[in-house]
N, C-alpha and C positions, 0 to 999 in steps of 0.2 A: 641470523640473529632473530627472535619472534617477532611477529606483528604488533606491536603498541600506537595503542587509538591514544589519543588524546584532546580528547569535547573543549571545543572551544568556548566562552565563558565573555564572548565578542556578540556571541547570539544568544547566550544567556536575559533575563530580565534582574537586569542593574540591579534592583531596589530588593533584590532576594537573591544575593549571586551565593552567601552560606547554603540555603535550600536548593538551589538550584546543582548545588556543587555535589548534594549529597545525592539530587538524582540518578549520581554515572556512581557513585561512590560504589567501589565492591565491582564493576567489570571497566570501569574503566580505566588504563597506569598512569596514566597523568589529567593534570587540569591544565589548559593552555591560557597562560594571561597574557593578551594583546597589549605595552603599554605604547602608545603613540602619544604624544607633545605638538600634534599643530604646526610643527617646523620640519622634521624630515619626512613624515607623511600628512598630508588635510586632513585631521582626524584628529580627537581627543579624545581618549581614554579615561585613563583610571592610570594614578601612577602607586609611589611605592606606598603611602601611610594607607592605601586600603587595600595592597597588595597586604600591608602585614597583619592590619583584620582580618585579610582572609586567610591566611596562614594559621593562624589561631584556628579557625573553625573549620576546617579539611580535613578529610584524614587519609586523602588519594596528593599524592608526594605536585608540586606546579611548579610548570613549564615555563618564566615568563622570556616576549618576545620582546624588548627592547627596538620599537621601530620611532627611535628617539634623537634630534640630532647631537649629541654626547655622551654616547657609553660608555664612552674612557670614563666618565666621570661620575657617573650614577649607578653603571652595571654591578661592582663590589657590592652594595648598600643591599641590592635587591638576591643576593646568596646570603651576605650577612644575616638578613632579615628571615632566611630560613628556604628560600627558594633551593629549588633541587640541581634547576636547570637553567643555565640563565645565557640568553643567544641576542648577541650585537649583530652587527651591518657591516657589513663589509666597505658599504657604500658610505657609512659615517661615522666608522672607527679611525681614530687615526693615529693610532698606538697597538693595534688589534693584539700582536702577540704577546705583550704586558697586561692586557688587558685580561685576554682568557687564562693567562698563569695566575691573573689574581683572582680569578671567582674561582678558578681551578683551587686556588688553595687555601679558599672560604670552605670547599669539598661541596661545593653545589657542578654538573655537570658543564662547560663549555660550551655554549652553542654558536656556529656561522651561518648566518643566514647572505645568501644573496637573491638581490632581483631575480626576475623572469627575463633582464638585457644583462646579465652580467657573467659573465662566461666566469665555469669552474679552474680552466684549466690553468687562469694564472693565479690562484690558492692553492694549489700543488702544491707546495714547500711548508705551508701553511698546516696541510693536512694533522701532522704531529702533535698540532698544539689544541686540537678543539675534540673534543666527546663525540658532538654531533651536530653535522651540515643538513640547514636548512635549506630549503629551495623553494623559494617562490614560487605557485602556480597561478599565481595572480599577482597585479600592480597593488600592491600594502600599502593598507589606508583604512581600508572599509571591506566588509562582509559582504557577499552575498555575490562576488562574484564569478562571471564563468571559467571554468579550468581552462590555461591555455596547452592546448596540446601541444606549441612548439617546448614546450621542456620536456619534452621524456626522454629527445635526446641526449638533455643534460642530466637529466636524472640517470639515465645509462652510463654515461662518461662517466659520475662523479664513482658508481659503483666500479666503474675498470680501475678511476686512480685510487680509491681507499683497498684494492684486492691489489692493484701489484703494490704497492707498502706494506702491504700485511697487519693494515688498520682493524682497530675496531671501532671507527665510528661509524652513530648510525647514519642515515639521510634520511631525511624527516621533509615530509609533504607540507604544503598548507595555499589552503584558497582554490575552494570551486572542486575539493573533495565530498567527493560524495557514491552512491551505491553506481553511481551512471561512468565513472568514472578510479575508481580508488582501486579498482583490478590490473588497472595499466595500467598506473602508478607501481603497483607491485611489483607487474612484471616485466616493469622498468630497471627495480630495483631500490625502490623506497620501502624501509621495514617500518616507521615513524610514520601516523595518518593524522593530519589535526585539522578536525573535523566542526565544523561550529552552526550553521544552519540542519543538516543532514541529520544531527545530534537535536538538536534544541528546539527545533523546527519543526519536529513530531512527538507526536502526545505521551509516549513511552521513548524520555528519551536512552534509558536503560538495554531498551530490544533495538534501541537504531545502533548505538556501541556493539554490539552481537554481532547485530546482521554487518555489520558494514568490518566487524573482524571477521568475519566469513568468509565475504568478498574478500580478504586479502591473502586470507592462510590456503583458500580455496586456488589462487592464480600463478 
């Protein structure tokens, strides 16, 4: 499938989220929103009320990545609010199939995230229940971390499993995705790329999105 770029507002100015979203409108495929609860990860960002307000102000589809302790309880609310994609973590979900199906029932894409140390093979049977597999390429919780090269074989393995079952599951990578790393991710089989500092750390975020897309497409 085509390369998709999803700028992360974790690296944007939280006081001007609607304006920051507008800076990548028309060039970004998604707007990536990291929801952190200071329990599942040691950081606190924003929650459903802020996402609801943001959804009223943006034109780019919103991709919510829930790094929270009880996604089974909260995930459906983000889909109901209008998020077009909602991702839960394997390490936090107690009833993943039920929650993933509930997300889909609300019309959103269901995403399933794995931390760097979580093996993808253990979740092979779950692939038919998801629309996107998110492979963290840093430890979740903070932006600006260095890319973990050890995840590249897992991206390749994930692509093999998706192809093996003839599924149309997107493979998303999140963490340390930048000019220096995006080509390696694309070569390994990723097709959706979350970029924070590599977009919002630049003077022209829209141009940064276009440059990242060109690198991934050329891989």
